[in-house]
N, C-alpha and C positions, 0 to 999 in steps of 0.2 A: 504493500500500500504506500509506504513512504517513497519508494522508487517511482510510483505512478504520480505522486503528488509533487515530487521535486521539480519537474518542468513547470507545473502550474505556479508553484511558489516563486520560481525564478521570474516567470512572466509578470506576476503581480509586483515584484520589486521593480521591474522595468516600468510598469505602469505608474507606480508610485513616484519614481524618479522624475517622471514627466508631468505629474499632476501638480496643480497649484494647491496652496493651503486651503483656499476656498472650496475647491473640489473635494478635497479629503474631508473637510468639515461637513460638507453636504452628505458625503457617503456615511460618515459617522452618525449623523442625524437620521438618515434613512434606516440604518441598522437599528437605531434606538427604537423606532416604531415597530420593527419586527420583534424585538425583544419585549416591547410593551404588550403586544398581542399575546405573546406566550405567558407573560407575567399575569395578565388578566385571566387566562385560561387556568393556569396553575392555582390561582386563588379562587377559582369558581365564580368569578364575576361575569355576569351577563347583564346586558342593559336592554330593558324593554323598548327604550327610545334611543336612537342615535340621530342627533340633529346637526345642523350646519356649523354652529359655532358656540362659543361660551355663553353668549346672551341667550341662545336657545336652551342651553343647559340650565341657566338660571330660571328661565320661564317655567320649566317643568316642575320645579319645586315652588316657585313663587305663586303659581296658580293654586297650589294645594294649601298654602299657609297664609295667603295675603290677608285674610280676614281674622286670623287668630292673633293672640298676644305673643308676638315673636321677640325673642332676644337674638339679634343678629350681631355676630362678632366677626370682624374682618381683620385679617393679618396680612399687611402689605397693601397700603391704601394708595400710595403714589399720588396721582392727581385727582382721585376720587370718582372715577367713572363707575366702578362697581358699586360704591357706596351710593352714588346718585341713583343708579338703577333700583337698588333695594329701598331707598328712601321713597321713591315714587311707587314701588310695587306694594309695599306693606301698608295696609289701610287702617289697621287697628290703632287708635290714638294712644294706647298704652304700650305699643311696641317700642323697643329701644334698640338703637343701632350704635355700636361702639367700634371705632376704628383704631387699630394699633399700628404704629409705624414710627421709625426714627425720623423719617423725612430727610435722612442724610444719605440714603441709597444703600446698596448692598454692603454688609459688613465685611465681606470677603469675596474673592473671585467666584463666579458661578460657571460661566462659559466664556473663557477668555478669547477663544477663536471666533466666537460670535459677538464679541464686543461687550459681553456682560461681565464687567470687572467690578472690583470694589469701588463703591461710590456711584455706580450706575443707578438710575431711578431717583437720584437726589432731587429734592425741590428746594434746596437751600435751607432746610429746616422748617419750612412753612407748610402747615396743613392746608387743605383746600377750604374754601368758604362755603358754608351751607346755611340755608334759611330754616331748615327743618330743626325744631328744638329737640327732637328725639335723638338727634345725632350728636355723639360726643367723640372727641379724638384724644388718644393717649400717646403723647409724644415721648419716644425713647425706645431703647432696645427691649425686645419682648421679655427677656430674662429679668429686666428691671421693673417693667410696668405691670406685667401680668400677675406675679405672685401676690400683690396687694389688692388686686381687683376682686371685688365681691359681686357675684352675678346677681342682677336684679330679678325680681319675680318674673316668671314667664311661663307660657304653656308649651312653646316649641322653641328649641335651640337650633339655630342655623349658624354653622361655622364656615367661613370662607377663608381658606388658607392659600394665599398667593405669595408665599414667602420664598419660593424658589429653592433655597438652600436646605440641605438636610439638617444642619445644626439649628436653624430657626424653626423648621417644621417640627422636629422632635421635641423641641422646647415647648411649643404651643400644645402639642398633643398630650404630653405628660402632665402639663399644668392643668389641662381641662379634663383629664381622664375621670376624675370623680363625678363630673357633671354629665358624662355621656350615659344615656339611657335609651331604651327602645323609643324610636321616633325622633332621635337627634339626627340632623342632617349635617354632613361635612362635605365640603367641596375642595377639590385640588385643581390648581390652575396649570400645572406643568408636570405631568406624570411621565413624560417621555424621557426625561433625564432620570433614569432608574436609580442612580446613586443618591438622589436627593429626596424629593417628596415621596416617591414610591417606596424607597428604602425606609424612610421614617414611618410611613403608614404600616408597612409590613412589620416593623419592630414593635410598633404600638399595639397592633392586634395580638402579636405573640405575647407581649408583656402583660396585657390586661385580660386576655381571653375574650375580648369583645368581638362579636361577629357583625358583619355589615353585608348589605345587599346593594347591588348596583341599581341606581334610579334612572340616571340619564347621563349620556356622554356625547361629546361631539364625535364626528365621523372618524377622527383620528385616534380617539381614546385619550388624547392629551389632557383634556379638561373633563372632569366627571364629578357628579354628585353621588354620594353613598348615604344610605340610611342605616343607622344602628338598629340591630334586631335583638340585642341582648348578649348575654354571656354564653360562651360555648358550654354545652352540656358536659358535666363531668363524666369521665369514663368510669363505667361500672367495674368494680374489682372482679378479677377472674374467680370463678368458682370451680371447685374440684368435685 
């Protein structure tokens, strides 16, 4: 087998030598989506709805909860486009929307070849302006602002994680773990970089024993909503 593969490997090195960094980055991204499809299958995630883009994914859940008392938590606000969507979608006057962001950009490199380096997504420290009094922003790194945050009363918890990085995502999930229960919704904005949000979600499920089902994803599976369905049933002890 190695003898058969050797000419192919040699050819690939010649292709690589003639390829630009942009081309190689594109190939890596394409392979990421192949891996993501397998990751979803290995975790048993199927999505009743596959829609065009992230806004369509939002709509699948927003239509279900818009009239309930929702606590919406967003991690990674940037210029506030997602927050604005949910501010308009949630109709209950007692719903609360909290956005967490340093507004200083990424704390570390995420995808240097794609230009997503430390400091990207910075707004110069300024949160976006909102007229909705239900919206509150918490400026700072998640590990600083989230531990002291007390969740207000709510009927439904919706968590939007647009943190990109593994370190930021796992921080959020571990802090919120005690508040996840059946009916909690969690959204991830960039699952195709498997070493980041997907890795954190995988570790979180294994650490907590919480199980989730797919609700809706975009056609590429990069953005997706999941619903918590409870804890994994304990394994019955073997009988003799």
